[in-house]
C-alpha positions in Angstrom: -36.6 4.8 -16.5 -34.8 2.1 -18.4 -31.6 2.7 -16.3 -33.7 2.6 -13.1 -35.2 -0.8 -14.2 -31.7 -2.1 -15.0 -30.5 -1.0 -11.5 -33.5 -2.8 -9.9 -32.9 -5.9 -12.1 -29.2 -6.1 -11.1 -30.0 -5.6 -7.4 -32.7 -8.2 -7.5 -30.4 -10.8 -9.1 -27.7 -10.1 -6.6 -29.9 -10.1 -3.5 -31.8 -13.2 -4.8 -28.5 -15.1 -5.3 -27.1 -14.0 -2.0 -28.1 -17.1 0.0 -26.9 -19.4 -2.8 -23.5 -17.7 -2.9 -23.1 -17.7 0.9 -24.1 -21.4 1.0 -21.5 -22.2 -1.6 -18.8 -20.3 0.3 -19.7 -21.8 3.6 -17.6 -24.9 3.1 -14.4 -22.8 2.8 -15.0 -20.2 5.4 -16.3 -20.0 9.0 -19.8 -18.3 8.9 -18.6 -15.4 11.2 -15.4 -15.0 9.2 -17.4 -14.8 5.9 -19.7 -12.2 7.5 -16.6 -10.0 8.4 -15.1 -10.4 4.9 -18.2 -9.6 2.9 -19.3 -6.6 4.9 -15.8 -5.1 5.0 -15.5 -5.5 1.2 -19.1 -4.2 0.7 -18.3 -1.1 2.8 -15.1 -0.4 0.9 -17.1 -0.6 -2.4 -19.6 1.9 -1.2 -17.0 4.2 0.4 -16.2 6.4 -2.7 -19.9 7.1 -3.3 -20.5 7.8 0.4 -17.5 10.2 0.6 -18.8 12.0 -2.5 -22.2 12.4 -0.9 -20.6 13.8 2.3 -18.5 16.2 0.3 -21.6 17.5 -1.5 -23.1 18.3 1.9 -19.8 19.8 3.2 -20.1 17.4 6.1 -17.4 16.0 8.4 -18.4 13.0 10.6 -18.7 13.9 14.3 -18.5 11.8 17.5 -22.3 11.5 17.5 -22.2 10.3 13.9 -19.7 7.5 14.8 -21.8 6.5 17.8 -24.8 6.1 15.5 -22.8 3.9 13.1 -21.6 1.9 16.1 -25.2 1.2 17.0 -26.4 0.3 13.5 -23.2 -1.7 12.9 -24.0 -3.7 16.1 -27.6 -4.4 15.2 -27.0 -5.1 11.4 -23.6 -6.7 11.0 -23.0 -8.4 14.4 -26.5 -9.5 15.4 -28.7 -9.7 12.3 -26.2 -10.8 9.7 -24.5 -13.3 12.1 -27.9 -14.9 12.7 -28.5 -14.8 8.9 -25.1 -16.4 8.1 -25.7 -19.2 10.7 -29.2 -19.8 9.4 -27.8 -20.4 5.9 -25.2 -22.8 7.3 -27.9 -25.0 9.0 -30.9 -24.6 6.7 -31.9 -24.5 3.1 -30.9 -21.3 1.2 -34.4 -21.0 -0.3 -36.1 -21.1 3.1 -33.7 -18.5 4.6 -34.2 -16.3 1.6 -38.0 -16.3 1.9 -38.0 -15.8 5.7 -35.4 -13.0 5.5 -37.5 -11.3 2.8 -40.2 -10.7 5.5 -37.9 -8.2 7.3 -40.1 -5.3 6.0 -43.0 -6.7 7.9 -41.0 -6.5 11.1 -39.8 -3.0 10.1 -43.5 -1.9 9.9 -44.1 -3.3 13.4 -41.0 -1.6 14.9 -42.0 1.7 13.1 -45.3 1.6 15.0 -43.7 0.6 18.3 -40.6 2.9 18.2 -41.4 5.8 15.9 -45.2 5.7 16.6 -46.0 5.8 12.9 -49.5 4.9 12.0 -50.1 1.6 10.2 -52.3 2.2 7.2 -55.0 -0.4 6.3 -52.9 -1.8 3.4 -49.8 -2.2 5.7 -51.8 -3.8 8.4 -53.3 -6.3 5.9 -49.8 -7.0 4.5 -48.4 -7.7 8.0 -51.2 -10.2 8.7 -50.9 -11.9 5.3 -47.1 -12.1 5.6 -47.3 -13.6 9.1 -49.7 -16.2 7.8 -47.2 -17.0 5.0 -44.4 -17.3 7.6 -46.6 -19.7 9.7 -47.3 -21.9 6.6 -43.5 -22.1 5.8 -42.5 -22.8 9.5 -45.3 -25.4 9.8 -45.3 -25.5 13.6 -47.0 -28.9 13.6 -44.1 -30.6 11.8 -40.9 -28.7 12.6 -38.0 -30.3 10.9 -35.3 -27.7 11.5 -36.4 -25.4 14.4 -32.8 -24.0 14.9 -32.5 -22.9 11.3 -36.0 -21.4 11.3 -35.4 -19.6 14.6 -32.1 -18.2 13.3 -33.7 -17.0 10.0 -36.7 -15.4 11.7 -34.4 -13.8 14.3 -32.2 -12.4 11.5 -35.3 -10.9 9.7 -36.7 -9.5 12.9 -33.4 -7.8 13.9 -32.8 -6.5 10.4 -36.3 -4.9 10.5 -35.1 -3.3 13.8 -31.9 -2.1 12.0 -34.0 -0.6 9.2 -36.0 1.6 11.7 -32.9 2.6 13.7 -31.1 3.4 10.4 -34.1 5.5 9.2 -34.3 7.4 12.5 -30.5 8.0 12.4 -30.4 9.1 8.8 -33.2 11.7 9.4 -31.7 12.9 12.6 -28.2 13.2 11.2 -29.2 14.1 7.6 -27.5 11.1 5.9 -28.6 9.4 2.7 -28.9 5.7 2.4 -25.5 5.1 0.8 -23.7 7.0 3.7 -25.7 5.1 6.4 -25.1 1.7 4.8 -21.4 2.3 4.0 -20.3 3.3 7.5 -22.7 0.8 9.1 -20.8 -1.9 7.2 -17.4 -0.5 7.9 -17.9 0.2 11.6 -19.8 -3.1 12.1 -16.9 -4.9 10.5 -14.5 -3.3 13.0 -16.8 -4.2 15.9 -17.1 -7.8 14.6 -13.3 -8.0 14.2 -12.9 -7.0 17.8 -15.4 -9.7 18.9 -13.5 -12.3 16.8 -10.1 -11.3 18.3 -11.6 -11.7 21.7 -12.2 -15.3 21.0 -8.4 -15.8 20.5 -7.7 -14.7 24.1 -6.6 -18.0 25.8 -8.8 -17.7 28.9 -11.9 -16.8 26.7 -11.2 -19.6 24.2 -10.7 -22.1 27.0 -14.0 -21.1 28.6 -15.9 -21.3 25.2 -14.4 -24.8 24.6 -16.2 -26.0 27.8 -19.6 -25.0 26.6 -21.0 -27.3 23.9 -22.7 -24.8 21.5 -19.9 -22.2 21.9 -17.1 -24.7 21.0 -17.3 -23.8 17.3 -16.9 -20.1 18.1 -13.6 -20.4 20.0 -10.6 -18.9 18.2 -12.6 -17.8 15.2 -10.5 -17.8 12.0 -9.9 -14.4 10.4 -7.8 -14.8 7.3 -8.1 -18.6 6.8 -8.5 -19.4 3.0 -8.4 -15.8 2.0 -6.3 -16.5 -1.1 -6.3 -16.4 -4.9 -7.9 -19.8 -4.8 -11.2 -18.3 -3.5 -10.7 -14.9 -5.2 -13.7 -15.1 -7.5 -16.0 -16.5 -4.8 -15.0 -13.6 -2.4 -15.3 -11.1 -5.2 -18.8 -12.2 -6.0 -20.0 -12.3 -2.4 -18.2 -9.1 -1.3 -18.2 -6.8 -4.4 -21.1 -8.0 -6.5 -23.7 -9.2 -3.9 -23.0 -7.0 -0.8 -21.4 -3.9 -2.3 -22.9 -3.9 -5.8 -26.4 -5.1 -4.7 -26.8 -2.3 -2.2 -25.1 0.4 -4.4 -27.5 -0.3 -7.3 -30.4 -0.5 -4.9 -29.7 3.0 -3.7 -29.0 4.3 -7.2 -32.5 3.0 -8.2 -34.0 4.7 -5.2 -32.3 8.1 -6.1 -33.6 7.9 -9.7 -37.2 6.8 -8.7 -38.6 6.5 -5.2 -38.5 4.1 -2.3 -41.6 2.1 -3.3 -40.2 1.5 -6.8 -36.8 0.5 -5.5 -38.4 -1.8 -2.9 -39.5 -4.1 -5.8 -36.1 -5.7 -5.2 -37.3 -7.2 -1.9 -40.8 -8.0 -3.2 -39.5 -10.1 -6.1 -36.8 -11.8 -4.0 -39.2 -14.3 -2.2 -40.3 -15.7 -5.5 -37.0 -15.6 -7.4 -34.6 -16.8 -4.7 -36.2 -20.3 -4.3 -36.2 -20.8 -8.1 -32.5 -20.0 -8.3 -31.8 -22.3 -5.4 -33.6 -25.1 -7.1 -31.9 -24.6 -10.5 -28.4 -23.8 -9.3 -27.8 -25.9 -6.2 -30.8 -28.4 -6.7 -32.6 -27.6 -3.5 -36.0 -29.3 -3.1 -38.8 -26.9 -2.4 -41.6 -28.4 -0.2 -45.3 -27.9 -0.9 -45.8 -25.9 2.3 -42.9 -23.6 1.3 -44.4 -23.0 -2.1 -47.8 -22.1 -0.6 -46.0 -19.8 2.0 -44.1 -18.1 -0.8 -47.3 -17.4 -2.7 -48.9 -15.9 0.4 -45.9 -13.8 1.2 -45.8 -12.5 -2.4 -49.5 -11.5 -2.0 -48.5 -9.6 1.1 -45.6 -8.0 -0.8 -48.0 -6.9 -3.6 -50.4 -5.4 -1.0 -47.5 -3.5 0.7 -46.2 -2.2 -2.7 -49.6 -1.0 -3.8 -50.2 0.6 -0.4 -46.8 2.4 -0.6 -47.6 3.7 -4.1 -51.0 5.1 -2.9 -49.4 6.6 0.2 -46.6 8.2 -2.0 -49.2 9.7 -4.4 -51.2 11.1 -1.5 -48.1 12.6 0.0 -47.2 14.2 -3.3 -50.7 15.7 -3.7 -50.5 17.1 -0.1 -47.1 18.6 -0.9 -48.3 20.1 -4.2 -51.4 21.6 -2.6 -49.3 23.1 0.2 -46.7 24.6 -2.2 -49.0 26.1 -4.8 -50.6 28.8 -2.6 -47.1 29.7 -1.3 -45.7 30.1 -4.8 -48.7 32.2 -5.8 -48.3 34.4 -2.7 -44.6 34.9 -3.5 -45.4 35.8 -7.1 -48.1 38.3 -5.9 -45.6 39.8 -3.4 -43.0 40.2 -6.1 -45.5 42.0 -8.3 -46.5 44.3 -5.5 -42.9 45.1 -4.8 -42.3 45.9 -8.5 -45.3 48.2 -8.6 -44.1 50.0 -5.5 -40.6 50.5 -7.0 -42.1 51.9 -10.2 -44.4 54.3 -8.4 -41.6 55.7 -6.1 -39.8 57.9 -8.6 -43.1 59.4 -9.8 -43.9 60.5 -6.2 -40.4 62.1 -6.0 -41.0 64.0 -9.3 -44.3 65.3 -8.0 -42.7 66.5 -4.9 
């Protein structure tokens, strides 16, 4: 249990410092470029663990598997994380951290709409409470940065969609979380590289230069500032935060359960703003503090609901398996009795 808590602690610190690290790196790298670098490095860090998991299953990736990774890579790396990286560029790291931490709320909604999973009472209450917290933080009556808020909420929403697509794919293709995440990162990085190379095509770049909001995305840099000067920054963002954070999160999940490992995302809304205030001296507004408290309450409700659901599931499984084991034991005893009586019948004959 001590190891599990250490894994959770490390993941929580990494995920809670993610926005601060990316904010610090933003001055040296283009947001899309940084997205490519960190997810490629993160995928490479997870690759040995993923290959080991595949070898245990005696699995080779098929065309359908690669198609699944192409879909999850598109939703996660290209769409969700690009919106996330842009949100950090134009808004406060603490605000983005809190809003992005609401992605499990959107995942619950998508699980109901796509997978037709029933929303329990605790989950429904948590969704409503978290949405209330989002509204308090966004403060529609006094919007100061609508673009940043829209990007952050869009990122959380699409990451929630990715979570459901990933869960559906992992069940259908029998992959664990490490394998899904690793190849999602690697394939998504290849897809993102293709999009970035497309912006270097003269005709495409010229057309993008003519559109105001697309001007910054023409001829996106790929290797600019990738040097020893920024080695430790890239190491922290790619290896520690993206690769290490996810690796230890899944290790914690393997040693405990999903609800215990999810403590990482429930603590993040409270810890990330504190780190942002201490490290990069961001000012936290009163409505943001109130919204954080409300979202934390929603997180606690979700966590408790998941724990109860997990216990109920374990009880159902246990009650279903006990009669079977008793039946198997009785069948074995009957077979043994039959074997013992058979020679006696032969002697009598």
